[in-house]
N, C-alpha and C positions, 0 to 999 in steps of 0.2 A: 227147549220143549216141542214136540212134535205138532204138525199142525191140526192132527187129529184129536189129541188133547186139548188143544186151545178150542177148535170146533165143539167138542163135547163140552167144556166148560162154560161156553158159552150158550149152548143149548138149554145146559140145564138152569142156568140163572135164569133164562128168559122162562123157562116154566115154572122155575119158584114163583117170578115176578107175577106171576098171572094168578097168584093164590090171594085170596083175599084176607086182611088182618084176623077174620072170624074163622076161616080156613086155616090159616096158620097156629091159632089158639086152641082149638078143636084138635087138629092133627098132632100138635106137640103135646098134648095132655094125653093123647092116646100112646104116643110113642112113649111119654114118661111112665105111664101104667105098665108098659110092657117091659121097660128096663127096670122096673122095681120088682119085677118077678123075676127077671136075670140076674139081679145084685144081692137075692137074699144070700145070706152067710159070708158075705165079702166085709173086711173090717176097713180098709183101704181102699178109697175110688178114686181115681182122678177125672174129672170132668170138666170139658171146656166151658166157659161161660157165654151164652148164644148171644151175638147180636141181630137185631132184624136186618134181615129177613129168615134168619137160618131156624132151624128146628130149636125150639125153646128146651132150656134146661134149669132155669130158676126154680120151677115146681120140683124137679128130681133132686136139686142141691137140697131144698128146703125138706123134703121127704127123708133123704137120707141122713141127713143133720138129726131129724125127729127118730130115728132109727138107732142113732148113735155111731153111724159109721163116720170115718175120718174122711172128710172130702179134702181133696188136693186139687187145686186148680193149674193150669199151666200158665206160664209170662212170657210173653215173646222177647227174646234178646236179638235184636235186628242185627247189632253190630257181629254177633257170632252165629248168628242163622241158628239159634239153640232154643230149647225151651228151659226154664228154669221152673223148679215147681214151690207153691206155697200151701200151706192147710190152709182153709177158709173156716173158721169157726163165726163168722158174721157176714154176711153178704152184703150188707150196709155199707163196709169199707170200700167196693166196686166201685172202681171210676173207668171212663173210656180211657184206652191208653192206646199201645201200637194197633195199627189198623181198625181203631174205635172198638177194641174187643175190652170188655170189662175185667180190669185187673186188681188187686189189691195192692196196688202201689202204695208206699208208706207202712202199711200194714203187714208185711209178709211175714210169716212163720215157716222157715226153709224146712222143706219134707225132702226124703230121700227117696230117688227114682226107686231104688231096692225094695222100699217098702210097699210101693204101690201094686195092686193085686190084679187090677181091671182100669182098662184106659176107655172113657167115653169119647170118641172121636167125630167132629164135624165132617162133613162130606158135601162136597160141590155136586159130584155126580157119583157112580157106582155100578156094577154089574150083578148078575147074580153068582158069578164065582166068587166073589168077595174081593174084587179090586177095587179101588177108591180113587176118585180124584179130589185132591184139595184145592186149595188157590193157587198152587204153583212152587210155593216157595220152599217146601219140602220138608216143615220143621217138624212134623211129625213122624215122616218115614226116617229120618235122622236120629230122630228120639227113640223110635221102636227098634230100630237095627242096633244101637249101641245097649239099650235095655228091653231085648224080646221076651222075657219073662211074663209081661202081664197079659192076660186075655184081652184082647182088642174087639171093641164093639163100637162099629160105624152108625152113625144115625143121620137121616135125612128124609124128607119126603118122599113118597113113591114116584111121583113126577120127575124125580131125577135121576131115576133108573134109566139106564142106556144098555143097549142090546151087547156092548163088547167094550171095555174099557181097556185100552194096551197099556200092558205092565213091564216096565224096565225091571231090570234087577236091583233097582233100589228102592223099588216100590213094596211096602208090606201091606199081606193080605189081612182082612177083617176075619175073626173067628166068626163072627155073625154082624148082620145087619139087621137093623132094626127101622121101619117104618110104620106110618100110621095103620096099613095094612096088615103087616105081621112082621115076623121074626125069620130071617133068612140065616141058616147056618152052613159053615163051610168046611170047618177043620173037624179034625178028630178029638180037638180039645172041647171037654164039656164045658158049657157054659150055663 
């Protein structure tokens, strides 16, 4: 990991830590509303389950479920540094797991990566060119390199935006990024 990425991660964490719980809730609701507009017409959507203080996704998951969208959540496999997928018909089964991320451990319904049309991805930092920084372990980049077909939507708070994120060959760009302030589109792929 380059020092620049480490510095950018720390700056983004610090900026996010200054948000109050009320701001996080308000901004998350705004992000979820924008996402629902982007996700019209998709049948299978992969969404990470947020942990504090990330941009919330539980409202989005509930709204997609009400629409009849098949919601898929990632489960972190630390041993293989990969993600396995599970459908989530009932968010009540989520329990804190690896890295305290809520996962449906013990209630998994395996999902095929090939069926996922859109992936909603957490970001620690991002830039206007669609580059993202996660937490540094590369789980999403490896998954998206192996399964490049889904549309990629990164979400974060606007305070986490950096001027420029150094991108390596293994870093996967987002098709668009959603913050509480708006939608930043990047690729020629329609979303």
